[in-house]
C-alpha positions in Angstrom: -27.1 134.8 176.6 -25.1 131.6 175.2 -21.3 130.6 176.1 -18.9 128.4 174.3 -17.1 125.9 176.1 -13.7 125.0 174.6 -11.7 122.0 175.3 -8.4 122.3 176.9 -5.8 119.3 176.7 -3.8 118.3 179.8 -0.8 120.3 178.7 -2.4 123.3 178.3 -4.2 123.1 181.5 -1.5 122.1 183.7 1.1 124.4 181.8 -1.2 127.6 182.1 -1.9 126.7 185.8 1.8 126.6 186.6 2.6 129.6 184.6 0.2 131.6 186.1 0.3 130.6 189.1 -2.9 129.1 189.8 -2.0 126.9 193.0 -5.7 125.8 193.4 -6.5 125.1 190.2 -3.1 122.6 189.6 -4.0 121.0 192.8 -7.5 120.1 191.9 -6.5 119.0 188.3 -3.7 116.8 190.2 -5.9 115.4 193.1 -8.3 114.3 190.1 -5.2 112.8 187.5 -2.5 112.4 189.8 -0.8 110.1 187.1 0.1 113.9 185.8 1.7 114.8 188.6 5.1 113.4 187.0 4.5 113.6 183.5 6.4 114.9 181.1 4.8 117.7 178.9 5.8 119.5 175.8 5.7 123.2 175.6 6.9 125.1 172.5 10.5 123.5 172.9 10.7 122.7 176.5 10.0 119.5 177.7 9.2 119.5 181.9 7.2 118.1 184.6 5.1 120.6 186.9 8.2 120.5 189.2 10.2 121.8 186.6 8.0 124.5 185.3 7.3 125.4 189.1 10.8 126.4 189.7 11.1 128.0 186.0 8.1 130.4 186.9 9.7 130.5 190.6 6.5 129.7 192.0 7.8 128.6 196.0 4.4 127.8 197.2 3.1 125.8 194.3 6.5 124.0 194.2 6.2 123.0 198.4 2.5 121.4 197.2 4.1 119.3 194.5 6.6 118.4 197.2 4.5 117.6 200.0 0.8 117.0 198.4 2.1 114.8 195.2 5.6 113.6 195.9 6.8 114.6 192.9 10.0 112.7 191.3 12.7 115.6 192.3 15.3 113.6 189.6 13.0 113.7 186.9 14.6 115.4 183.8 13.7 118.1 181.0 14.6 120.5 178.5 13.9 124.2 179.5 14.7 126.7 176.9 15.0 130.5 178.7 13.9 132.3 175.7 10.3 131.2 175.5 7.9 133.5 173.7 6.0 135.8 176.1 2.5 134.8 175.1 
């Protein structure tokens, strides 16, 4: 039996973890890459930090983790589009 590993870029990995509420996956990734905690990522027409994305998707435990553990910038700006594709 074989399996294929696919390369996933940072933006996709972080966005998927936040979107799907994978609190532990995001925490592990940001522990290994703390510079990404305040980075602005692009997803479709949106430009947001992990904190803004967690707010958009209403993941309260993820918000707490980002604020307490990673001291994210609460004044970071971004662009949120409310009619995102549902994929």
